[in-house]
N, C-alpha and C positions, 0 to 999 in steps of 0.2 A: 528277397524272396517273396513268391505269392506265398499263400495260406489256404490249407486244405482245409473244411472245415464239414463237421458233421450235418448229416441232415436238422439232427435234433438238438445243437448247441446252439445257444443265444445267440445271437449278433448283438458282435460288442462294436459295430462301425458305422457309418452311417454316409451312405453315399450321395454325394450333394451335386454329382453329375448333372442331372435331372433340374433340382433348382434351379441351379447355374444358365441351364438352356432354357428354363423358362424365361431369365432377368433377363438375362440378351434378348430373348423373343420381345419383352416386355420396353425395353429403350426405343428397341429399334421403330416399337412402332410410337412411342409417344415422337419423339424425335421429327419420326415422314407427321404426325396430325402436329404438331408444332409448329412447321413450318407451312404445313398447309393452309391454316389458316389466313397468316397473313400474305400471303399470296393471293386468295381471292379477289381484292378487288384493285377489277377493271381500270385503271386510270389512262388519262392520256394526256401524259408531261410535255407542258412546250418544251422548247429546246433552247441549249445556251450553249458558248463555245466554252465555258470555262465553269467547272465543278469540282467542289470540295466534299470531301464526306465526313464525316464526324464519325464519335462512335459508337461501335453500333450499344453496345451494349445497357446504356443510362438511356441511350437516347429518345426521345417520345414523337411519334409517328402520328402527324395528327391528317387522313386525312378529305378532303372537299372532293366529293361526285359530281359526278355532271350535273345531275341533279338536285343537289345543294347536302345531301345527305351527310352527314359527318361521322368519322372513322376514328376513334383512338387507340393507337396501336392492332388493329383491323379491328377492332370492336365497335357495334353500331351505336353514338351518343347523341345527345343535346345538347346545345348551348349549358343551360345551365353543372347536364351534370358533370361537361369540360368544365367548368369554371372551377367545383368542389373538386374535382378529380385532380386539376393542375391544381390547385393551389394543396393540396395532400404530398403531392408531387415536388411541390415548391418546399412548404418546408419542413422534406425530411433532405433534400439538398437542392441550395440554393442555386449554384449554377446547373443546376437540369437542362439540355438540352435540348429544342424541340426545333422537330423539320416539318412544316406544310406541306405536303403534294395535293396540289388543287386540277386536277382536270382542265385541260384545256375550254372548253367549254364552261365551267364553273363560274358562276357570279360574281364581279368582282366584290358584288360588299360581303359574300359572306367568307371569301377570303379572308376581306378588311374583319367583319368580325366576330372572328377567330382570332388576327393580332391586336384585338382591344380586349379578349378576353386575354391573352401572354401578357398583356403590358399592364394589366390589370392585377393582376396575380403580382408583377415584377418581375417574369422570365426574360429575361436579355440577350440571350443565345438562341436564336434564332435560323433556320434555316427554311432559304425556297427552293427545291430542285430543282431541276432543270434537265431535257438530255441532248446530248450534243445531238447537232446534223445529222444526217446519212452526207456519203460522203461520194 
């Protein structure tokens, strides 16, 4: 049963509904911003008839744009920075899976350079995704 309170009485309860509303809005904004960050890189993936998926939770995505620019999980990077970051990830988890996403117009040497970095670090679980051909 609801209590009726005098105007002069001291409030002994805190109304947390506005705080919960704010928390829900912040969560929605965070989710939208996190998904927009990775989806912002335009790549034209090559096509393949067989395609396997890896665990998304710990998979590291290296993207090689047509211009040769490197991205690690959506963030721009360079070959030396990529080497150090992959060395740190390999130290945390020796079975870390890595996916190399290369544009069809990317120079083959740039993808081989990324593969050499991963091999030098010791990473063996490497995937090269492709899109299925349009039927």
